[in-house]
C-alpha positions as CSV (number, residue, x, y, z in Angstrom):
1,X,152.9,17.5,220.9
2,X,153.0,18.1,217.1
3,X,150.7,21.1,217.5
4,X,152.9,22.6,220.2
5,X,155.9,22.2,218.0
6,X,154.2,23.6,215.0
7,X,153.0,26.6,217.1
8,X,156.5,27.2,218.4
9,X,158.0,27.1,214.9
10,X,155.3,29.3,213.5
11,X,155.6,31.8,216.4
12,X,159.3,32.0,215.8
13,X,159.0,32.5,212.0
14,X,156.1,34.9,212.1
15,X,157.5,37.0,214.9
16,X,159.9,38.6,212.4
17,X,157.3,39.2,209.8
18,X,155.0,42.2,209.5
19,X,152.0,39.9,208.9
20,X,151.1,36.4,207.9
21,X,148.8,37.1,205.0
22,X,149.7,36.4,201.4
23,X,150.9,39.7,199.8
24,X,149.3,41.2,196.7
25,X,152.5,40.6,194.7
26,X,152.9,37.0,195.5
27,X,152.4,34.0,193.2
28,X,149.3,32.8,195.1
29,X,147.5,36.1,194.8
30,X,147.5,35.9,191.0
31,X,149.2,39.2,190.7
32,X,152.6,39.5,188.9
33,X,155.7,40.5,190.8
34,X,156.6,44.1,190.1
35,X,159.2,44.5,187.4
36,X,161.6,46.4,189.5
37,X,162.1,43.4,191.8
38,X,163.8,41.5,189.0
39,X,166.8,43.9,188.8
40,X,167.8,43.4,192.4
41,X,170.4,41.0,193.6
42,X,169.2,37.5,194.5
43,X,169.9,38.1,198.3
44,X,167.9,41.3,198.2
45,X,165.0,39.7,196.3
46,X,165.0,36.8,198.8
47,X,165.0,39.2,201.8
48,X,162.3,41.3,200.2
49,X,160.1,38.3,199.5
50,X,160.5,37.1,203.1
51,X,159.6,40.6,204.5
52,X,156.5,40.6,202.2
53,X,155.5,37.1,203.3
54,X,155.9,35.7,199.8
55,X,157.5,32.5,200.9
56,X,156.8,30.6,197.7
57,X,158.8,33.2,195.8
58,X,161.6,33.2,198.4
59,X,161.9,29.4,198.0
60,X,162.0,29.6,194.2
61,X,164.7,32.3,194.4
62,X,166.7,30.1,196.9
63,X,166.3,27.1,194.6
64,X,167.6,29.1,191.6
65,X,170.6,30.3,193.8
66,X,171.4,26.7,194.8
67,X,171.3,25.6,191.1
68,X,173.7,28.4,190.2
69,X,176.1,27.2,192.9
70,X,175.7,30.3,195.1
71,X,174.6,28.3,198.2
72,X,176.1,28.6,201.6
73,X,175.0,27.6,205.2
74,X,173.3,31.0,205.7
75,X,170.8,30.1,203.0
76,X,169.9,26.9,204.7
77,X,168.6,29.0,207.6
78,X,166.8,31.3,205.2
79,X,165.3,28.2,203.5
80,X,164.0,26.9,206.8
81,X,162.4,30.3,207.6
82,X,160.8,30.5,204.1
83,X,159.6,26.9,204.3
84,X,158.1,27.3,207.8
85,X,156.4,30.5,206.6
86,X,154.9,28.8,203.5
87,X,153.6,26.0,205.8
88,X,152.0,28.6,208.1
89,X,150.3,30.2,205.2
90,X,149.0,26.9,203.9
91,X,147.7,26.0,207.4
92,X,146.0,29.4,207.7
93,X,144.3,29.0,204.3
94,X,143.3,25.4,205.2
95,X,141.7,26.7,208.4
96,X,139.8,29.2,206.4
97,X,138.7,26.4,204.0
98,X,140.4,28.2,201.1
99,X,141.3,24.8,199.6
100,X,142.5,26.1,196.2
101,X,145.1,28.4,197.8
102,X,146.0,26.0,200.5
103,X,146.5,23.3,197.9
104,X,148.8,25.5,195.8
105,X,150.8,26.3,198.9
106,X,151.2,22.6,199.9
107,X,152.1,21.8,196.3
108,X,154.8,24.5,196.3
109,X,156.2,23.0,199.6
110,X,156.2,19.5,198.1
111,X,157.9,20.7,194.9
112,X,160.5,22.5,196.9
113,X,161.3,19.5,199.0
114,X,161.5,17.2,196.0
115,X,164.1,19.4,194.3
116,X,166.7,18.7,196.9
117,X,167.4,15.0,197.6
118,X,169.5,15.7,200.7
119,X,166.8,17.9,202.3
120,X,164.1,15.4,201.2
121,X,165.9,12.6,203.0
122,X,166.0,14.6,206.2
123,X,162.3,15.7,205.9
124,X,160.6,12.5,204.5
125,X,158.0,12.7,207.2
126,X,157.2,16.2,206.3
127,X,156.7,15.1,202.7
128,X,154.2,12.4,203.7
129,X,152.3,14.9,205.8
130,X,152.3,17.5,203.0
131,X,151.0,14.9,200.6
132,X,148.1,14.1,203.0
133,X,147.3,17.8,203.3
134,X,147.4,18.2,199.5
135,X,145.0,15.2,199.1
136,X,142.7,16.6,201.8
137,X,142.4,19.9,199.9
138,X,141.7,18.1,196.7
139,X,139.1,15.9,198.3
140,X,137.4,18.8,199.9
141,X,137.1,20.6,196.6
142,X,135.9,17.3,195.0
143,X,133.1,17.1,197.6
144,X,132.2,20.8,197.1
145,X,132.0,20.1,193.4
146,X,129.8,17.0,193.9
147,X,127.3,19.1,195.9
148,X,127.1,21.6,193.1
149,X,127.0,18.9,190.5
150,X,124.1,17.1,192.2
151,X,122.1,20.4,192.1
152,X,122.4,20.3,188.3
153,X,125.0,23.1,188.0
154,X,127.5,21.2,185.8
155,X,129.5,24.2,184.6
156,X,130.1,25.4,188.2
157,X,131.0,21.9,189.4
158,X,133.5,21.6,186.5
159,X,135.1,24.9,187.5
160,X,135.5,23.7,191.0
161,X,137.1,20.5,189.9
162,X,139.4,22.3,187.5
163,X,140.8,24.2,190.5
164,X,142.2,20.9,191.7
165,X,144.2,20.5,188.5
166,X,146.1,23.7,189.3
167,X,147.7,22.2,192.4
168,X,147.1,18.4,192.1
169,X,146.9,17.2,188.5
170,X,147.4,13.6,189.6
171,X,144.2,13.5,191.6
172,X,142.4,10.7,189.7
173,X,138.9,11.2,191.2
174,X,138.8,14.8,190.1
175,X,140.1,13.8,186.6
176,X,137.2,11.3,186.3
177,X,134.7,13.9,187.4
178,X,136.0,16.4,185.0
179,X,136.0,14.0,182.1
180,X,132.5,12.7,182.9
181,X,131.1,16.2,183.3
182,X,132.6,17.4,180.0
183,X,131.0,14.5,178.2
184,X,127.7,15.2,179.8
185,X,127.9,18.9,178.8
186,X,128.9,17.9,175.3
187,X,125.9,15.5,175.1
188,X,123.5,18.2,176.5
189,X,124.8,20.7,173.9
190,X,124.3,18.1,171.1
191,X,120.7,17.4,172.3
192,X,119.8,21.0,172.5
193,X,121.1,21.6,169.0
194,X,118.7,19.0,167.6
């Protein structure tokens, strides 16, 4: 039932979009947003972000608009559209086993829910599910790093585990792995210097 509901929501949200990929100018692509977009009105920037599929940016803009007191009921519908789009992108990246990007998208969704207590109260179940997905992405990267670590590639394992910090800095198992590996690398460097 949940999958059917998710499919219907995603179909509705994505039907108005040109595509469901993460655009080049989005936060998750690592590319900066073009400077000319900063001079447009908030509503224009939000609409443009939605058309480009940059749902994280649309949600950040909506959050800023709400903080400035420019919020109305129309924006609640826009928020729902952007939030559903963000979740669709996260699920797409999760299905592709792109855990670093999926994790960042889930983290964005969690942050956005937590910034609005009224919305959070209505969507507490969503928050629990998002946290599970965030943990799953971190755990998958932890396992990937462990495989690399066991093959003796400490620097590569460390790089994988540090990706977790970007979206889930509270993940204790990855923090332990990072600290242990850094100590081991330091000890190896000290031994090779002797």
